[in-house]
DOFI-862678 format. One record per residue: residue number from 1; residue in three letters; x, y, z of N, C-alpha, C in turn. Coordinates in steps of 0.02 Angstrom, whole numbers, padded with zeros to 5 digits. Layout:
(NUM,'Ala',(X,Y,Z),(X,Y,Z),(X,Y,Z)),
...
***
This chain:
(1,'Met',(00426,00221,-01223),(00427,00184,-01160),(00447,00112,-01176)),
(2,'Asn',(00499,00087,-01144),(00520,00019,-01157),(00485,-00030,-01110)),
(3,'Thr',(00501,-00093,-01117),(00466,-00146,-01080),(00481,-00142,-01005)),
(4,'Gly',(00543,-00126,-00988),(00561,-00120,-00917),(00523,-00065,-00882)),
(5,'Gln',(00513,-00009,-00916),(00475,00046,-00887),(00402,00027,-00878)),
(6,'Met',(00375,-00008,-00927),(00305,-00029,-00921),(00295,-00078,-00864)),
(7,'Leu',(00342,-00125,-00856),(00337,-00173,-00801),(00344,-00138,-00733)),
(8,'Ala',(00390,-00091,-00728),(00399,-00055,-00665),(00337,-00013,-00649)),
(9,'Phe',(00309,00020,-00700),(00249,00059,-00689),(00190,00015,-00669)),
(10,'Gly',(00184,-00043,-00700),(00131,-00090,-00682),(00139,-00116,-00611)),
(11,'Ala',(00201,-00131,-00591),(00213,-00155,-00523),(00198,-00100,-00473)),
(12,'Gly',(00215,-00038,-00489),(00199,00018,-00444),(00124,00028,-00437)),
(13,'Thr',(00088,00022,-00491),(00016,00028,-00489),(-00015,-00029,-00448)),
(14,'Phe',(00012,-00089,-00456),(-00012,-00146,-00417),(00000,-00135,-00342)),
(15,'Cys',(00058,-00108,-00324),(00073,-00094,-00254),(00028,-00039,-00226)),
(16,'Leu',(00012,00010,-00266),(-00035,00061,-00244),(-00104,00032,-00231)),
(17,'Gly',(-00125,-00014,-00273),(-00189,-00048,-00262),(-00189,-00088,-00198)),
(18,'Ile',(-00134,-00122,-00184),(-00128,-00160,-00122),(-00130,-00114,-00062)),
(19,'Ala',(-00094,-00058,-00065),(-00093,-00010,-00010),(-00163,00019,00002)),
(20,'Phe',(-00198,00035,-00052),(-00266,00062,-00045),(-00313,00011,-00015)),
(21,'Thr',(-00308,-00051,-00038),(-00352,-00104,-00013),(-00340,-00117,00061)),
(22,'Phe',(-00276,-00125,00081),(-00261,-00136,00151),(-00281,-00076,00194)),
(23,'Gly',(-00269,-00016,00169),(-00288,00044,00205),(-00363,00047,00217)),
(24,'Leu',(-00401,00030,00166),(-00474,00031,00172),(-00498,-00022,00221)),
(25,'Ile',(-00470,-00082,00217),(-00489,-00136,00263),(-00473,-00117,00335)),
(26,'Phe',(-00413,-00091,00346),(-00393,-00074,00415),(-00432,-00015,00441)),
(27,'Ala',(-00452,00031,00397),(-00493,00088,00419),(-00562,00064,00441)),
(28,'Val',(-00591,00017,00404),(-00657,-00010,00423),(-00652,-00049,00488)),
(29,'Ile',(-00599,-00088,00495),(-00589,-00126,00557),(-00581,-00079,00617)),
(30,'Ala',(-00543,-00026,00608),(-00532,00022,00663),(-00596,00059,00680)),
(31,'Arg',(-00636,00074,00630),(-00698,00111,00644),(-00749,00069,00679)),
(32,'His',(-00754,00005,00661),(-00806,-00038,00689),(-00781,-00082,00746)),
(33,'Gly',(-00718,-00075,00765),(-00691,-00113,00821),(-00710,-00081,00886)),
(34,'Ser',(-00706,-00120,00940),(-00723,-00092,01005),(-00666,-00048,01030)),
(35,'Ala',(-00681,-00005,01077),(-00633,00044,01101),(-00578,00012,01144)),
(36,'Asp',(-00590,-00046,01173),(-00541,-00075,01217),(-00489,-00118,01180)),
(37,'Gln',(-00497,-00127,01115),(-00447,-00165,01077),(-00392,-00118,01055)),
(38,'Asn',(-00330,-00140,01063),(-00273,-00101,01041),(-00251,-00127,00974)),
(39,'Asp',(-00257,-00086,00921),(-00242,-00108,00853),(-00167,-00110,00840)),
(40,'Gly',(-00129,-00067,00871),(-00057,-00064,00860),(-00041,-00028,00795)),
(41,'Cys',(00021,-00033,00774),(00041,00002,00714),(00057,-00046,00657)),
(42,'Leu',(00038,-00109,00663),(00052,-00156,00609),(00016,-00137,00545)),
(43,'Ser',(-00046,-00115,00551),(-00084,-00097,00491),(-00053,-00037,00457)),
(44,'Thr',(-00029,00011,00495),(00004,00069,00466),(00069,00049,00433)),
(45,'Ala',(00107,00004,00464),(00170,-00018,00435),(00159,-00055,00369)),
(46,'Ile',(00108,-00096,00365),(00094,-00133,00304),(00075,-00085,00247)),
(47,'Ser',(00033,-00036,00263),(00012,00012,00212),(00071,00056,00189)),
(48,'Leu',(00113,00077,00236),(00169,00119,00218),(00222,00080,00179)),
(49,'Ala',(00231,00016,00195),(00278,-00025,00158),(00255,-00032,00085)),
(50,'Ala',(00191,-00042,00075),(00165,-00048,00007),(00172,00019,-00030)),
(51,'Leu',(00161,00074,00004),(00169,00139,-00028),(00242,00154,-00046)),
(52,'Met',(00288,00134,-00002),(00359,00145,-00017),(00382,00101,-00075)),
(53,'Leu',(00356,00040,-00078),(00373,-00004,-00134),(00345,00024,-00199)),
(54,'Ala',(00285,00051,-00197),(00256,00082,-00257),(00298,00142,-00279)),
(55,'Ala',(00320,00183,-00231),(00362,00240,-00248),(00428,00218,-00279)),
(56,'Tyr',(00456,00164,-00254),(00518,00138,-00282),(00508,00117,-00355)),
(57,'Phe',(00454,00081,-00368),(00441,00060,-00437),(00427,00118,-00484)),
(58,'Phe',(00392,00169,-00459),(00379,00228,-00501),(00443,00265,-00516)),
(59,'Ile',(00488,00270,-00467),(00553,00302,-00480),(00593,00262,-00531)),
(60,'Gln',(00590,00196,-00526),(00625,00154,-00574),(00596,00161,-00644)),
(61,'Ala',(00531,00173,-00648),(00499,00181,-00714),(00520,00247,-00747)),
(62,'Val',(00535,00297,-00708),(00555,00361,-00735),(00627,00357,-00756)),
***
């Protein structure tokens, strides 16, 4: 494994951590929020963007 692969794998792992953290935070907010608040799809878009970026880095590492 060369240095570029290690950096890409590390960046992918970092993006997965960000996606997991944001997903957990938004899940807690949605669960404890009131029913009349509209959350929208911004939280889903942020989590999916981080997951797609992680997938890109993992593909680059391979």
